MIDOSE-1310 file (N, C-alpha, C; in nm, 2 decimals, decimal comma, always signed):
residues 201
mdel	+3,58/-1,30/+0,07/+3,54/-1,42/+0,14/+3,57/-1,56/+0,09; +3,63/-1,68/+0,16/+3,67/-1,74/+0,15/+3,55/-1,88/+0,12; +3,64/-1,93/+0,06/+3,53/-2,07/+0,04/+3,42/-2,12/+0,17; +3,53/-2,14/+0,32/+3,42/-2,18/+0,39/+3,36/-2,05/+0,48
asrr	+3,41/-1,94/+0,46/+3,33/-1,83/+0,54/+3,22/-1,82/+0,43; +3,19/-1,84/+0,31/+3,11/-1,83/+0,20/+3,00/-1,92/+0,21; +3,04/-2,08/+0,25/+2,93/-2,16/+0,28/+2,87/-2,11/+0,46; +2,95/-2,06/+0,50/+2,85/-2,03/+0,67/+2,78/-1,90/+0,64
hdrr	+2,79/-1,82/+0,56/+2,69/-1,73/+0,49/+2,55/-1,77/+0,39; +2,56/-1,90/+0,30/+2,47/-1,92/+0,27/+2,42/-2,01/+0,34; +2,46/-2,11/+0,43/+2,37/-2,15/+0,57/+2,29/-2,03/+0,62; +2,33/-1,91/+0,70/+2,29/-1,82/+0,78/+2,21/-1,78/+0,70
qqkd	+2,21/-1,71/+0,57/+2,09/-1,70/+0,48/+1,97/-1,79/+0,52; +2,00/-1,89/+0,48/+1,90/-2,03/+0,39/+1,82/-2,02/+0,58; +1,89/-2,03/+0,69/+1,85/-2,05/+0,80/+1,75/-1,91/+0,87; +1,78/-1,79/+0,80/+1,72/-1,69/+0,83/+1,59/-1,63/+0,75
lkav	+1,62/-1,72/+0,62/+1,47/-1,70/+0,51/+1,41/-1,79/+0,53; +1,41/-1,92/+0,57/+1,29/-2,02/+0,65/+1,27/-1,92/+0,80; +1,29/-1,89/+0,85/+1,26/-1,83/+0,97/+1,13/-1,71/+0,91; +1,17/-1,62/+0,83/+1,10/-1,51/+0,68/+0,97/-1,60/+0,72
alaa	+0,99/-1,71/+0,59/+0,89/-1,79/+0,60/+0,76/-1,85/+0,69; +0,84/-1,91/+0,81/+0,79/-1,92/+0,89/+0,69/-1,83/+0,99; +0,77/-1,73/+1,03/+0,69/-1,63/+1,06/+0,60/-1,56/+0,95; +0,59/-1,57/+0,81/+0,46/-1,55/+0,74/+0,36/-1,59/+0,81
aarg	+0,41/-1,71/+0,80/+0,30/-1,80/+0,78/+0,22/-1,84/+0,93; +0,26/-1,78/+1,00/+0,27/-1,78/+1,18/+0,10/-1,67/+1,17; +0,15/-1,59/+1,12/+0,08/-1,48/+1,10/-0,10/-1,50/+0,98; -0,08/-1,61/+0,93/-0,20/-1,67/+0,85/-0,13/-1,63/+0,69
whvf	-0,03/-1,58/+0,64/+0,06/-1,54/+0,56/+0,05/-1,63/+0,47; +0,02/-1,70/+0,37/+0,03/-1,77/+0,22/+0,16/-1,73/+0,16; +0,26/-1,84/+0,20/+0,42/-1,83/+0,15/+0,49/-1,92/+0,02; +0,55/-1,90/-0,06/+0,58/-1,99/-0,20/+0,74/-1,95/-0,20
plrp	+0,81/-1,99/-0,21/+0,95/-2,00/-0,28/+0,97/-1,88/-0,36; +1,05/-1,80/-0,38/+1,15/-1,70/-0,50/+1,27/-1,77/-0,52; +1,30/-1,76/-0,63/+1,43/-1,77/-0,69/+1,53/-1,72/-0,56; +1,65/-1,83/-0,54/+1,78/-1,72/-0,41/+1,81/-1,59/-0,49
gtte	+1,79/-1,48/-0,44/+1,86/-1,36/-0,44/+1,78/-1,31/-0,59; +1,61/-1,36/-0,60/+1,52/-1,26/-0,64/+1,39/-1,21/-0,62; +1,32/-1,19/-0,68/+1,19/-1,21/-0,70/+1,12/-1,24/-0,79; +1,15/-1,37/-0,87/+1,09/-1,42/-1,00/+1,05/-1,59/-0,87
pavr	+0,93/-1,65/-0,94/+0,90/-1,80/-0,87/+0,96/-1,86/-0,89; +0,96/-1,95/-0,79/+1,09/-2,08/-0,80/+0,99/-2,24/-0,85; +0,84/-2,16/-0,84/+0,79/-2,28/-0,89/+0,62/-2,26/-0,95; +0,60/-2,37/-1,04/+0,47/-2,30/-1,13/+0,34/-2,33/-1,03
dwae	+0,27/-2,21/-1,08/+0,10/-2,27/-0,96/+0,16/-2,21/-0,86; +0,23/-2,07/-0,80/+0,23/-2,07/-0,72/+0,15/-1,98/-0,61; +0,04/-1,94/-0,64/-0,07/-1,89/-0,63/-0,14/-2,03/-0,53; -0,18/-2,11/-0,62/-0,23/-2,24/-0,55/-0,12/-2,33/-0,52
ratt	+0,01/-2,33/-0,45/+0,11/-2,38/-0,37/+0,14/-2,29/-0,27; +0,11/-2,21/-0,31/+0,14/-2,10/-0,12/+0,09/-2,18/-0,02; +0,14/-2,19/+0,10/+0,07/-2,26/+0,19/+0,13/-2,15/+0,34; +0,02/-2,24/+0,48/+0,08/-2,17/+0,58/+0,15/-2,32/+0,67
ntwr	+0,16/-2,45/+0,63/+0,17/-2,53/+0,64/+0,31/-2,56/+0,70; +0,36/-2,57/+0,83/+0,48/-2,59/+0,89/+0,57/-2,67/+0,85; +0,52/-2,77/+0,83/+0,60/-2,88/+0,77/+0,65/-2,88/+0,63; +0,57/-2,83/+0,53/+0,58/-2,81/+0,38/+0,71/-2,70/+0,37
ivrc	+0,66/-2,61/+0,47/+0,78/-2,46/+0,44/+0,90/-2,53/+0,48; +0,92/-2,58/+0,66/+1,06/-2,61/+0,68/+1,12/-2,75/+0,56; +1,03/-2,82/+0,50/+1,12/-2,91/+0,37/+1,17/-2,82/+0,27; +1,07/-2,80/+0,21/+1,08/-2,68/+0,10/+1,23/-2,56/+0,09
wdsg	+1,27/-2,50/+0,24/+1,33/-2,39/+0,27/+1,50/-2,43/+0,33; +1,48/-2,61/+0,40/+1,55/-2,68/+0,40/+1,64/-2,76/+0,24; +1,60/-2,68/+0,19/+1,62/-2,69/+0,02/+1,71/-2,63/-0,04; +1,70/-2,51/+0,01/+1,80/-2,42/-0,04/+1,78/-2,24/+0,00
pfnv	+1,81/-2,16/-0,04/+1,84/-2,02/+0,03/+1,68/-1,95/-0,01; +1,55/-2,01/-0,05/+1,52/-1,93/-0,18/+1,43/-1,78/-0,03; +1,41/-1,72/-0,16/+1,38/-1,57/-0,09/+1,20/-1,66/-0,05; +1,09/-1,52/-0,03/+1,00/-1,57/+0,02/+0,89/-1,51/-0,03
givp	+0,79/-1,50/-0,11/+0,64/-1,47/-0,19/+0,58/-1,52/-0,10; +0,44/-1,38/-0,08/+0,31/-1,37/-0,02/+0,23/-1,37/-0,11; +0,11/-1,46/-0,08/+0,00/-1,42/-0,21/-0,09/-1,36/-0,07; -0,14/-1,24/-0,14/-0,22/-1,16/-0,06/-0,34/-1,20/-0,06
casg	-0,40/-1,19/-0,20/-0,55/-1,31/-0,18/-0,56/-1,39/-0,08; -0,49/-1,49/-0,12/-0,51/-1,60/+0,01/-0,49/-1,55/+0,13; -0,42/-1,48/+0,18/-0,34/-1,44/+0,33/-0,46/-1,35/+0,36; -0,58/-1,31/+0,30/-0,64/-1,17/+0,38/-0,66/-1,02/+0,34
llvl	-0,51/-1,06/+0,30/-0,45/-0,91/+0,28/-0,50/-0,83/+0,13; -0,47/-0,72/+0,15/-0,46/-0,61/+0,01/-0,32/-0,54/+0,06; -0,24/-0,52/-0,02/-0,09/-0,47/-0,05/-0,05/-0,36/-0,14; -0,06/-0,21/-0,06/-0,03/-0,11/-0,15/+0,13/-0,08/-0,16
dlvp	+0,15/-0,15/-0,35/+0,32/-0,08/-0,37/+0,30/+0,02/-0,44; +0,43/+0,08/-0,39/+0,45/+0,22/-0,44/+0,56/+0,20/-0,49; +0,62/+0,17/-0,66/+0,72/+0,14/-0,69/+0,79/+0,33/-0,75; +0,93/+0,32/-0,71/+1,03/+0,41/-0,71/+1,08/+0,44/-0,91
agag	+1,06/+0,55/-0,95/+1,06/+0,57/-1,07/+1,19/+0,53/-1,10; +1,25/+0,46/-1,21/+1,36/+0,41/-1,26/+1,45/+0,51/-1,31; +1,58/+0,48/-1,34/+1,68/+0,64/-1,39/+1,62/+0,70/-1,50; +1,61/+0,80/-1,55/+1,54/+0,89/-1,61/+1,39/+0,89/-1,68
eqpp	+1,36/+0,80/-1,56/+1,20/+0,79/-1,57/+1,11/+0,94/-1,53; +1,06/+0,94/-1,66/+0,92/+1,10/-1,57/+0,82/+1,05/-1,61; +0,72/+1,09/-1,48/+0,63/+1,06/-1,48/+0,50/+1,13/-1,58; +0,47/+1,04/-1,65/+0,34/+1,09/-1,72/+0,24/+1,18/-1,66
epyr	+0,15/+1,26/-1,78/+0,07/+1,38/-1,72/-0,07/+1,25/-1,66; -0,10/+1,37/-1,60/-0,12/+1,45/-1,50/-0,01/+1,48/-1,38; +0,06/+1,40/-1,33/+0,14/+1,37/-1,23/+0,29/+1,45/-1,32; +0,30/+1,51/-1,41/+0,44/+1,58/-1,38/+0,44/+1,72/-1,34
lpgv	+0,46/+1,71/-1,20/+0,44/+1,82/-1,12/+0,59/+1,85/-1,10; +0,59/+1,94/-1,03/+0,75/+1,96/-0,91/+0,72/+1,88/-0,80; +0,86/+1,81/-0,77/+0,82/+1,70/-0,68/+0,77/+1,54/-0,65; +0,73/+1,56/-0,76/+0,65/+1,43/-0,79/+0,73/+1,34/-0,91
hggt	+0,80/+1,21/-0,84/+0,94/+1,14/-0,88/+0,86/+0,97/-0,92; +0,79/+0,93/-0,78/+0,76/+0,85/-0,83/+0,64/+0,77/-0,77; +0,59/+0,65/-0,72/+0,50/+0,60/-0,69/+0,44/+0,71/-0,55; +0,53/+0,71/-0,41/+0,49/+0,81/-0,33/+0,46/+0,90/-0,35
dvla	+0,49/+1,00/-0,42/+0,46/+1,11/-0,45/+0,33/+1,13/-0,47; +0,31/+1,05/-0,64/+0,18/+1,05/-0,69/+0,06/+0,96/-0,55; +0,12/+0,90/-0,53/-0,01/+0,85/-0,37/-0,02/+1,00/-0,33; +0,04/+1,07/-0,29/-0,01/+1,20/-0,19/-0,05/+1,26/-0,28
vlle	-0,05/+1,33/-0,41/-0,12/+1,38/-0,49/-0,24/+1,36/-0,51; -0,32/+1,21/-0,54/-0,43/+1,15/-0,57/-0,45/+1,19/-0,42; -0,41/+1,18/-0,30/-0,48/+1,14/-0,19/-0,54/+1,29/-0,14; -0,46/+1,41/-0,20/-0,49/+1,56/-0,14/-0,60/+1,55/-0,26
ewra	-0,61/+1,52/-0,43/-0,77/+1,55/-0,51/-0,90/+1,48/-0,39; -0,87/+1,34/-0,31/-0,98/+1,28/-0,30/-1,00/+1,34/-0,17; -0,91/+1,42/-0,12/-0,94/+1,42/+0,01/-0,95/+1,32/+0,10; -0,87/+1,25/+0,10/-0,85/+1,07/+0,18/-0,72/+1,08/+0,24
rlpc	-0,72/+0,97/+0,29/-0,61/+1,00/+0,38/-0,58/+0,80/+0,35; -0,41/+0,80/+0,40/-0,37/+0,67/+0,38/-0,36/+0,68/+0,55; -0,40/+0,47/+0,55/-0,39/+0,41/+0,70/-0,26/+0,44/+0,74; -0,18/+0,48/+0,78/-0,07/+0,46/+0,78/+0,01/+0,36/+0,88
etys	-0,12/+0,37/+1,05/-0,06/+0,27/+1,12/-0,11/+0,11/+1,09; -0,04/+0,10/+1,01/-0,09/-0,08/+0,97/+0,12/-0,11/+0,93; +0,11/-0,30/+0,90/+0,22/-0,33/+0,79/+0,31/-0,26/+0,72; +0,42/-0,25/+0,74/+0,47/-0,20/+0,59/+0,59/-0,26/+0,63
vdgp	+0,63/-0,23/+0,44/+0,76/-0,32/+0,42/+0,85/-0,19/+0,30; +0,98/-0,16/+0,35/+1,07/-0,10/+0,21/+1,10/-0,21/+0,19; +1,09/-0,16/+0,05/+1,20/-0,22/-0,05/+1,32/-0,15/-0,13; +1,38/-0,24/-0,17/+1,50/-0,09/-0,26/+1,48/+0,01/-0,33
ggrm	+1,57/+0,04/-0,35/+1,55/+0,19/-0,37/+1,46/+0,29/-0,39; +1,42/+0,27/-0,26/+1,24/+0,36/-0,19/+1,10/+0,30/-0,19; +1,14/+0,15/-0,21/+0,97/+0,14/-0,26/+0,95/+0,06/-0,11; +0,76/+0,16/-0,09/+0,74/+0,11/-0,02/+0,57/+0,01/-0,01
qyyf	+0,52/-0,08/+0,07/+0,45/-0,14/+0,05/+0,37/-0,13/+0,16; +0,22/-0,09/+0,18/+0,12/-0,12/+0,28/+0,09/-0,23/+0,29; +0,03/-0,28/+0,40/-0,02/-0,42/+0,38/-0,17/-0,37/+0,45; -0,27/-0,44/+0,41/-0,42/-0,39/+0,46/-0,49/-0,54/+0,50
ahpd	-0,59/-0,52/+0,57/-0,65/-0,61/+0,55/-0,78/-0,60/+0,49; -0,82/-0,70/+0,40/-0,87/-0,66/+0,27/-1,05/-0,68/+0,35; -1,17/-0,64/+0,28/-1,30/-0,70/+0,34/-1,33/-0,78/+0,31; -1,45/-0,82/+0,45/-1,52/-0,94/+0,43/-1,49/-1,09/+0,40
dacp	-1,34/-1,10/+0,44/-1,25/-1,22/+0,42/-1,28/-1,32/+0,28; -1,29/-1,22/+0,16/-1,33/-1,21/+0,04/-1,21/-1,17/-0,05; -1,10/-1,18/-0,14/-1,07/-1,06/-0,26/-1,09/-0,98/-0,35; -1,16/-0,88/-0,32/-1,21/-0,79/-0,40/-1,16/-0,77/-0,54
paap	-1,21/-0,80/-0,66/-1,18/-0,75/-0,78/-1,05/-0,69/-0,77; -0,95/-0,73/-0,92/-0,82/-0,66/-0,95/-0,89/-0,52/-1,03; -0,83/-0,43/-0,97/-0,86/-0,27/-1,00/-0,79/-0,31/-1,14; -0,93/-0,28/-1,24/-0,85/-0,26/-1,42/-0,71/-0,19/-1,41
gpla	-0,59/-0,24/-1,43/-0,47/-0,15/-1,45/-0,37/-0,09/-1,31; -0,33/-0,06/-1,30/-0,26/+0,03/-1,18/-0,35/+0,15/-1,15; -0,34/+0,15/-0,99/-0,44/+0,25/-0,93/-0,41/+0,43/-0,97; -0,30/+0,42/-1,03/-0,20/+0,53/-1,11/-0,08/+0,47/-1,12
whve	+0,04/+0,64/-1,18/+0,17/+0,57/-1,21/+0,24/+0,47/-1,10; +0,30/+0,42/-1,11/+0,36/+0,34/-0,98/+0,31/+0,36/-0,88; +0,18/+0,34/-0,88/+0,06/+0,32/-0,76/+0,00/+0,18/-0,80; +0,03/+0,07/-0,73/+0,03/-0,07/-0,77/-0,08/-0,14/-0,65
vrct	-0,24/-0,20/-0,66/-0,27/-0,29/-0,58/-0,26/-0,44/-0,62; -0,21/-0,52/-0,52/-0,14/-0,60/-0,50/-0,23/-0,69/-0,41; -0,34/-0,83/-0,49/-0,42/-0,89/-0,39/-0,45/-0,99/-0,49; -0,56/-1,00/-0,61/-0,63/-1,06/-0,69/-0,46/-1,11/-0,78
gsyv	-0,45/-1,20/-0,82/-0,34/-1,27/-0,89/-0,19/-1,21/-0,89; -0,17/-1,21/-0,78/-0,04/-1,12/-0,78/+0,04/-1,16/-0,65; +0,14/-1,14/-0,62/+0,21/-1,19/-0,49/+0,35/-1,06/-0,42; +0,41/-1,05/-0,30/+0,49/-0,98/-0,30/+0,60/-1,06/-0,25
paag	+0,68/-1,01/-0,25/+0,83/-1,04/-0,14/+0,87/-1,03/+0,00; +0,82/-1,06/+0,10/+0,83/-1,06/+0,24/+0,97/-1,02/+0,25; +0,95/-0,95/+0,41/+1,05/-0,85/+0,47/+1,17/-0,96/+0,48; +1,28/-0,92/+0,47/+1,37/-1,06/+0,49/+1,40/-1,13/+0,32
cvtp	+1,37/-1,06/+0,23/+1,41/-1,06/+0,12/+1,49/-1,04/+0,07; +1,64/-1,07/+0,00/+1,77/-1,01/-0,02/+1,76/-1,02/-0,19; +1,74/-0,89/-0,27/+1,80/-0,93/-0,40/+1,96/-0,82/-0,39; +1,98/-0,84/-0,56/+2,13/-0,75/-0,61/+2,08/-0,66/-0,60
dgay	+1,95/-0,55/-0,59/+1,92/-0,41/-0,60/+1,89/-0,40/-0,42; +1,92/-0,49/-0,34/+1,87/-0,43/-0,19/+1,79/-0,55/-0,15; +1,76/-0,52/+0,03/+1,66/-0,56/+0,10/+1,51/-0,47/+0,10; +1,44/-0,62/+0,13/+1,32/-0,58/+0,15/+1,34/-0,61/+0,36
tvgh	+1,29/-0,50/+0,39/+1,29/-0,49/+0,57/+1,13/-0,45/+0,63; +1,13/-0,52/+0,76/+1,00/-0,45/+0,80/+1,03/-0,27/+0,82; +0,95/-0,20/+0,74/+0,93/-0,03/+0,76/+0,80/-0,01/+0,92; +0,75/-0,09/+0,99/+0,67/-0,07/+1,04/+0,57/-0,16/+1,11
daal	+0,64/-0,23/+1,22/+0,55/-0,37/+1,29/+0,45/-0,35/+1,34; +0,32/-0,35/+1,25/+0,18/-0,30/+1,37/+0,09/-0,41/+1,32; -0,05/-0,41/+1,34/-0,17/-0,52/+1,34/-0,17/-0,44/+1,17; -0,26/-0,47/+1,16/-0,28/-0,50/+0,99/-0,45/-0,35/+0,98
aeap	-0,44/-0,27/+0,96/-0,56/-0,21/+0,94/-0,65/-0,20/+0,83; -0,79/-0,18/+0,81/-0,90/-0,26/+0,75/-0,86/-0,12/+0,60; -0,85/-0,21/+0,53/-0,83/-0,15/+0,37/-0,91/-0,06/+0,36; -0,89/+0,06/+0,30/-0,93/+0,19/+0,27/-1,03/+0,15/+0,11
gwlt	-1,12/+0,20/+0,13/-1,22/+0,15/-0,02/-1,17/+0,25/-0,15; -1,08/+0,30/-0,13/-1,01/+0,36/-0,28/-0,90/+0,27/-0,33; -0,86/+0,15/-0,25/-0,75/+0,04/-0,31/-0,80/-0,05/-0,41; -0,97/-0,07/-0,39/-0,98/-0,13/-0,54/-1,05/-0,09/-0,62
vpag	-1,08/+0,00/-0,62/-1,11/+0,15/-0,77/-0,99/+0,18/-0,88; -1,03/+0,19/-0,98/-0,97/+0,24/-1,09/-0,92/+0,38/-1,09; -0,80/+0,42/-1,16/-0,76/+0,59/-1,15/-0,85/+0,65/-1,18; -0,91/+0,75/-1,14/-0,96/+0,84/-1,16/-1,08/+0,81/-1,08
fdpd	-1,07/+0,79/-0,92/-1,19/+0,79/-0,90/-1,17/+0,93/-0,80; -1,33/+0,93/-0,77/-1,37/+1,08/-0,69/-1,49/+1,03/-0,63; -1,40/+1,04/-0,48/-1,51/+1,04/-0,32/-1,66/+1,10/-0,37; -1,65/+1,23/-0,44/-1,81/+1,26/-0,46/-1,89/+1,22/-0,53
r	-1,87/+1,13/-0,61/-1,96/+1,09/-0,72/-2,05/+1,00/-0,65
């Protein structure tokens, strides 16, 4: 790619990422800049500085091709983050079972044990390497307390004190894309409890 083509690509990417930030803010989701090409915050105090203010978003993304972070708690969201296993990574007991390779498989095991279901008819994002993120509306317009650690191996709940990359972010490992563009489903209760939850207790 020659220098002129590279500059045009960068400008187009910057415009696209600004559109991503504005679209998220239009949904009422609080956004902040991530370092270009990464999922690392580009600002300190990102939770407090995340915003839905159009003027602030335009000013920020006009200054660089920042990826877009979303703060779930301030946005009224719970995000179920299903993380794929790394190369050579093996699940711990009790998830070392045939066909279990990452967070998606572990969640299937948990839901079968709990006789529960995942409300799939909700907004979702597909991330690099098979990562999947399901967005839910958290109850009562108040951030629930974070579960003490992951829900299970490679099954994370993002709300209090965390953030997620928005669909449209691009990293060296791949892009985050919309998996299913739908209205938010209400968060199931098991998203805010620690590992070992038993619905019959």
